[in-house]
C-alpha positions in Angstrom: 110.1 -45.5 9.8 110.0 -42.2 11.7 107.3 -40.7 13.8 104.3 -39.8 11.6 103.4 -36.2 10.8 100.7 -35.0 13.2 97.6 -33.0 12.4 96.9 -29.7 14.2 93.7 -27.7 14.7 92.8 -25.9 11.5 94.3 -28.5 9.2 92.0 -30.1 6.6 91.0 -33.5 7.7 92.3 -36.1 5.2 89.4 -37.4 3.1 88.5 -41.1 3.2 86.1 -43.7 1.9 86.3 -46.9 3.9 84.3 -50.1 4.3 82.4 -50.6 7.5 81.5 -53.5 9.8 78.1 -53.8 8.0 79.5 -53.9 4.4 78.6 -50.2 3.7 81.1 -47.5 3.2 81.7 -44.3 5.1 83.0 -41.2 3.3 84.1 -38.2 5.2 82.8 -35.9 2.5 79.3 -37.2 3.0 79.5 -36.1 6.7 80.3 -32.5 5.8 78.0 -30.2 7.7 78.2 -32.4 10.8 80.8 -32.7 13.5 82.7 -36.0 13.5 84.7 -37.7 16.2 87.0 -40.2 14.5 88.9 -42.3 16.9 91.8 -44.7 15.9 92.4 -47.9 17.9 94.8 -50.7 17.4 92.7 -53.9 17.4 89.1 -54.9 17.8 88.2 -57.2 20.7 91.2 -56.5 22.8 90.6 -55.3 26.4 91.6 -51.6 26.0 89.9 -51.2 22.6 86.8 -52.9 23.9 86.7 -50.5 26.9 87.2 -47.5 24.7 84.5 -48.6 22.2 82.0 -49.3 25.0 82.7 -45.9 26.5 81.9 -44.2 23.2 78.8 -46.5 22.8 77.6 -45.5 26.3 78.1 -41.8 25.5 76.8 -41.9 22.0 73.3 -40.5 22.7 74.6 -37.4 24.4 77.4 -37.0 21.8 74.8 -37.2 19.0 72.5 -34.8 20.9 75.5 -32.3 20.8 75.8 -32.8 17.1 78.7 -35.3 16.9 78.9 -38.4 14.8 81.3 -41.1 16.1 83.4 -43.4 13.9 86.0 -45.9 15.0 88.9 -46.8 12.7 91.3 -49.7 12.9 93.3 -51.9 10.5 91.0 -54.8 11.2 89.0 -56.5 8.4 85.3 -55.7 8.2 84.4 -59.3 9.3 86.3 -58.9 12.6 84.7 -55.5 13.1 81.3 -57.0 12.6 82.0 -59.6 15.3 83.2 -56.8 17.6 80.0 -54.8 16.9 77.8 -57.8 17.6 79.7 -58.9 20.7 79.7 -55.5 22.4 76.6 -53.9 20.9 78.6 -51.1 19.2 76.0 -48.7 17.8 78.2 -46.5 15.6 80.2 -47.3 12.5 83.5 -49.1 12.7 85.6 -48.6 9.5 88.4 -50.9 8.2 91.7 -49.3 7.1 93.5 -52.5 6.1 96.3 -50.8 4.3 96.6 -48.2 7.0 96.7 -45.3 4.5 94.1 -43.3 6.3 95.6 -44.0 9.7 98.9 -42.8 8.3 97.4 -39.7 6.8 96.0 -38.8 10.2 99.3 -39.4 11.9 97.8 -42.3 13.8 100.1 -45.0 12.4 103.8 -45.2 12.9 106.5 -45.6 15.5 105.4 -45.5 19.1 106.6 -46.7 22.5 105.2 -49.9 23.8 106.5 -51.3 27.1 109.8 -49.4 26.7 110.3 -50.6 23.1 109.9 -48.7 19.8 107.3 -50.5 17.7 105.3 -49.6 14.6 101.6 -49.7 14.9 98.4 -47.8 15.5 98.7 -44.8 17.8 95.6 -44.6 19.8 94.2 -41.2 18.8 91.0 -39.1 18.5 90.2 -36.4 16.0 87.4 -33.9 16.3 86.5 -32.7 12.8 84.3 -29.6 12.4 81.4 -29.1 10.0 83.7 -27.7 7.3 86.0 -30.8 7.4 88.8 -29.1 9.4 90.6 -30.6 12.4 89.2 -29.0 15.6 91.2 -31.3 17.9 93.9 -33.9 17.3 94.6 -36.0 20.4 97.5 -38.5 20.2 98.6 -41.3 22.5 95.3 -41.2 24.4 94.4 -43.7 27.1 91.8 -46.3 26.4 90.3 -45.9 29.8 88.9 -42.5 30.8 89.5 -40.9 27.4 85.8 -40.5 26.5 85.0 -38.8 29.8 88.0 -36.4 29.3 86.9 -35.7 25.7 83.3 -35.0 26.9 84.7 -32.5 29.5 87.0 -30.9 26.8 84.0 -30.5 24.5 82.0 -28.9 27.2 79.4 -31.7 27.4 79.9 -32.5 31.1 
């Protein structure tokens, strides 16, 4: 497997309909007209992913006040996502991409470096999608800690 194709500003955001932690479905098309922050993370209930999800949770009110919807995406099953949501009081949708097709379409699944080795997995990434369904920002290999604060600065919210 080679490095995944990456999205760039102006690209159409790949459409998706995925199951959530609550058993509902989220469809990108239904969010048209709103700004969306879609962030990809490797695994629910791991230390880095928990820190990142809690940072988004703690910033959610101000992100929503600025017109952004937040969605987390991982290859976890909805049942594991539900436990993650309950354990850490996550207040935004977590979607399950078990076959990794959406993660791959966004360039957030493929070869990456981990502790000096090349492995295949989820590439921690964040995508800001505008009201027309176009990529406004595509951020790859982001850090779990401090990323939300940097994103807020980049979006002019701080």
